[in-house]
N, C-alpha and C positions, 0 to 999 in steps of 0.2 A: 502835436503829432508824436513827439518823442515819448510822451507818457503812454500813448496808445500802443506804440511798438514795444515798450517795456512791459506793458500788461500782456500783450500777445506772447512775448518771450517767456514771461512767467507762467502763463497757461501752458505753453508748450513744454517747459521744463517740468511742471507738475505732472502733465500727461506722461512724459517720458519716465519720470520717477515712479508713477503708478504702474506703468507697463513693466518697468524693471522689477518692481516688487512682485508683480504677478508672475513674471518669468522665474525669479528666484524661488517663489513659493512652489511653483509647478516643478521646478528642478528638485527642490527639497522633498516634495511628495513622491517624485519618481525614485529618489534615493531610498526613502522610507519603504516604498513598495518592494524594492530590491531586497532590503533587509528583512522585510516580512516574508518574502518568498524563501529566503535562506532559512529563517527561523522555522517556518512551517515545514520545510523539507526535512530539517533535522528532527522535528517532532514526529513527522510521518515515519522516518527511518527508525527511530527508537520505538515508537508504538508498533510499527509494522514488524519489527524484529520480535517483539513479545508475542504478537499475534501469530507470526510464522512458527515460533517455538511451540505455541499451544497447538497449532494445526499439526505440526510435525509429531508431537507427542500423541495426539489423538489418532493420527494415522498409524503410528507404530503400535499403539494399543489395539487398534482394530485389526491390524495385520497379525498380531500375536493371537488374537481370538480366532481369526480365520485359519491360521496355521494349526491351532489346537483342534478346531472343528474338522479340518481336512484330514489330520492324522487319525482322528477317531473314525471318520467315515472310511478311510482306506483300511484301517484295521478291521472294521466291521465287514467290509467287502471281502477282505482276505479270509476272515473266519467263515463267511458264507461259502466262498469258493472252496475252501478246504473241506467244509462239511459236504458240499455237493460232490467233490472228488471222492471222498470216503464212501458216500452212498452209491456212487457209480461203481467203485471198486468192489463193494460188497455185492451188488447186483450182478456184476460180471463174473464173480467167483462162483 
């Protein structure tokens, strides 16, 4: 009967050891997941900064185009307005 108890104890010890290994493996994987999140966050920040700079430059460029087009449009309207004023002044005289 002592041998049977020894065998049972050995089986229990082996089962505990296996569960211990599973627990440590799971904890290790959780740690690796944390490192992965940190690494991917850093990559996103670096890549995102470059993308934001590209977007910023594109928006500035488009804003400059719009400013130029707006100035030309305002000048055209002012010329037309001046021409109409001159024509009205001539007709009134």
